[in-house]
C-alpha positions as CSV (number, residue, x, y, z in Angstrom):
1,X,17.9,24.0,-21.9
2,X,16.4,24.0,-25.4
3,X,12.9,22.5,-25.5
4,X,14.2,20.3,-28.4
5,X,17.1,18.9,-26.4
6,X,16.7,15.2,-25.5
7,X,18.8,12.7,-23.7
8,X,20.5,12.0,-27.0
9,X,21.7,15.5,-27.6
10,X,21.6,17.4,-24.3
11,X,25.0,18.7,-23.4
12,X,26.7,19.5,-20.1
13,X,29.9,21.4,-19.4
14,X,31.6,20.9,-16.1
15,X,34.1,23.5,-15.0
16,X,36.5,22.0,-12.5
17,X,37.9,18.5,-12.2
18,X,38.0,17.8,-8.5
19,X,35.7,15.3,-6.8
20,X,32.5,17.4,-7.3
21,X,33.1,18.1,-11.0
22,X,34.2,14.5,-11.8
23,X,31.2,13.1,-9.9
24,X,28.8,15.2,-11.9
25,X,30.6,14.3,-15.2
26,X,30.7,10.6,-14.4
27,X,26.9,10.4,-14.0
28,X,26.0,12.6,-16.9
29,X,28.4,10.9,-19.3
30,X,27.4,7.4,-18.0
31,X,23.8,8.2,-18.7
32,X,24.3,9.4,-22.3
33,X,24.6,13.2,-22.0
34,X,27.3,14.9,-24.0
35,X,29.7,15.9,-21.3
36,X,32.8,18.1,-21.4
37,X,35.0,18.7,-18.4
38,X,37.5,21.6,-18.1
39,X,40.1,20.8,-15.5
40,X,43.1,22.9,-14.5
41,X,44.2,20.3,-11.9
42,X,44.2,22.8,-9.0
43,X,42.2,20.4,-6.7
44,X,43.2,20.2,-3.1
45,X,43.0,16.5,-3.4
46,X,46.7,16.4,-4.3
47,X,47.4,17.4,-0.7
48,X,45.0,14.9,0.8
49,X,45.0,11.3,1.9
50,X,41.6,9.6,2.2
51,X,40.9,7.2,5.0
52,X,37.6,8.7,6.2
53,X,35.8,8.2,2.9
54,X,33.0,5.6,2.9
55,X,34.1,2.5,1.0
56,X,37.8,3.4,0.9
57,X,40.3,2.1,3.4
58,X,43.2,4.3,2.6
59,X,44.2,6.0,-0.6
60,X,46.3,9.0,-1.6
61,X,44.5,12.0,-3.0
62,X,46.4,12.0,-6.3
63,X,45.7,8.2,-6.7
64,X,42.1,8.8,-6.0
65,X,42.0,11.5,-8.7
66,X,43.7,9.3,-11.2
67,X,41.0,6.6,-10.7
68,X,38.2,9.2,-10.8
69,X,39.6,10.6,-14.1
70,X,39.9,7.2,-15.6
71,X,36.2,6.4,-14.7
72,X,35.1,9.6,-16.4
73,X,37.2,9.0,-19.4
74,X,35.9,5.4,-19.7
75,X,32.3,6.6,-19.8
76,X,33.0,8.9,-22.7
77,X,33.3,12.4,-21.2
78,X,35.5,14.8,-23.1
79,X,38.0,15.8,-20.4
80,X,40.0,18.9,-21.4
81,X,42.9,18.8,-19.1
82,X,44.7,22.1,-18.5
83,X,42.2,24.1,-20.6
84,X,41.1,27.0,-18.5
85,X,37.7,28.5,-18.7
86,X,37.8,32.3,-18.9
87,X,34.2,33.2,-19.2
88,X,30.6,31.8,-19.1
89,X,27.6,33.6,-20.5
90,X,24.0,32.9,-21.4
91,X,23.5,32.1,-25.1
92,X,20.1,31.5,-26.4
93,X,18.5,28.6,-24.5
94,X,21.9,27.5,-23.1
95,X,25.3,28.8,-22.3
96,X,28.5,29.8,-24.0
97,X,31.8,28.8,-22.3
98,X,35.0,30.5,-23.4
99,X,38.4,29.0,-22.8
100,X,41.9,30.0,-23.8
101,X,41.5,27.7,-26.9
102,X,38.0,28.4,-28.1
103,X,34.3,28.7,-27.3
104,X,31.9,25.9,-26.5
105,X,28.1,25.7,-26.0
106,X,26.1,23.6,-23.6
107,X,22.5,23.2,-22.3
108,X,23.8,22.9,-18.7
109,X,26.8,24.2,-16.7
110,X,28.1,22.7,-13.5
111,X,30.5,24.9,-11.6
112,X,33.0,22.9,-9.5
113,X,35.8,25.4,-9.0
114,X,36.3,24.9,-5.3
115,X,36.2,28.1,-3.3
116,X,36.7,30.2,-6.4
117,X,33.3,31.8,-7.1
118,X,34.4,34.3,-9.8
119,X,32.5,32.6,-12.6
120,X,29.3,32.3,-10.5
121,X,29.7,36.0,-9.6
122,X,30.1,37.0,-13.3
123,X,27.0,35.0,-14.2
124,X,25.0,37.0,-11.6
125,X,23.7,34.0,-9.6
126,X,22.4,34.6,-6.1
127,X,24.8,34.4,-3.1
128,X,24.0,33.9,0.5
129,X,24.9,36.3,3.3
130,X,28.0,34.3,4.1
131,X,29.3,34.8,0.6
132,X,28.7,31.3,-0.8
133,X,26.7,30.5,-3.9
134,X,23.0,30.0,-3.0
135,X,21.7,26.6,-4.1
136,X,18.9,24.2,-3.1
137,X,19.4,20.5,-2.4
138,X,19.5,19.8,-6.1
139,X,22.5,22.2,-6.4
140,X,20.9,24.4,-9.0
141,X,21.6,28.1,-8.7
142,X,19.2,31.0,-9.1
143,X,20.0,30.8,-12.9
144,X,18.2,27.8,-14.4
145,X,20.6,25.3,-15.9
146,X,23.6,26.4,-13.8
147,X,24.7,24.3,-10.9
148,X,27.2,25.0,-8.1
149,X,28.9,22.4,-6.0
150,X,31.4,21.7,-3.3
151,X,33.3,24.5,-1.6
152,X,31.5,27.1,-3.7
153,X,28.3,26.5,-1.8
154,X,29.7,25.7,1.7
155,X,31.6,27.9,4.1
156,X,34.6,26.0,5.4
157,X,33.0,22.6,4.8
158,X,35.5,21.2,2.3
159,X,35.3,17.4,2.3
160,X,35.6,15.0,-0.6
161,X,32.6,12.9,0.2
162,X,30.4,16.0,0.4
163,X,31.7,17.3,-2.9
164,X,31.1,14.0,-4.6
165,X,27.5,14.1,-3.3
166,X,27.0,17.6,-4.5
167,X,28.2,16.6,-8.0
168,X,25.9,13.6,-8.0
169,X,22.9,15.7,-6.9
170,X,23.6,18.2,-9.7
171,X,23.9,15.4,-12.3
172,X,20.8,13.7,-11.3
173,X,18.8,16.9,-11.4
174,X,20.1,17.6,-14.9
175,X,19.2,14.1,-15.9
176,X,15.7,14.5,-14.4
177,X,15.3,17.8,-16.3
178,X,16.3,16.2,-19.6
179,X,14.2,13.1,-19.1
180,X,11.2,15.0,-17.9
181,X,10.8,12.8,-14.8
182,X,12.8,11.9,-11.7
183,X,15.8,10.0,-12.8
184,X,17.5,7.4,-10.7
185,X,21.0,6.1,-11.4
186,X,20.7,2.8,-9.6
187,X,22.8,-0.1,-10.9
188,X,22.5,-3.8,-10.2
189,X,25.0,-6.6,-10.6
190,X,23.8,-7.4,-14.1
191,X,24.6,-3.8,-15.1
192,X,28.2,-4.1,-13.8
193,X,28.6,-7.4,-15.7
194,X,27.3,-5.8,-18.9
195,X,29.6,-2.8,-18.6
196,X,32.7,-4.4,-17.3
197,X,32.4,-8.0,-18.4
198,X,35.5,-10.1,-17.7
199,X,37.1,-7.4,-15.6
200,X,34.8,-8.3,-12.7
201,X,36.4,-11.7,-12.2
202,X,40.0,-10.3,-12.2
């Protein structure tokens, strides 16, 4: 990230719109970072039904995705549905992301492409012996500013709750990097009332 980037102008591109990607996008957009999501809608969630997800009794995977997308949209992320990313490269202090429709720049990139690790491989990030992308608990790869989440970093551990946690960990680490101190996204009832207002009583 550029030394001049601040919370007001730092930018994040999320590649992939499943639970991991949308979780990362939700937190970065909610906390004021310019966030763009590229989503080809190839998530396995359309085949899923969640009843083992903390806080959810029972919901279809496609319904879950519709709610998650709406949340991300409501917080101001630029969600580019069906626009496929074709390449990512380092560009100055950040990254250039190419799609079928154009080129975009960002200070941070979150890879959330499921088990497809092609972009990570093209970027030259480190892999583990089992063929997954090597990350720490903050989900950052060996290339500073690039994060990998979900099935990209786990062999055969494909679970929505884990993916959401990975996305959140990446977002919070990005926010900490931008703010220059550990950042906590912790809301209280007054925050919900301020954001959602009358909707809380409905």
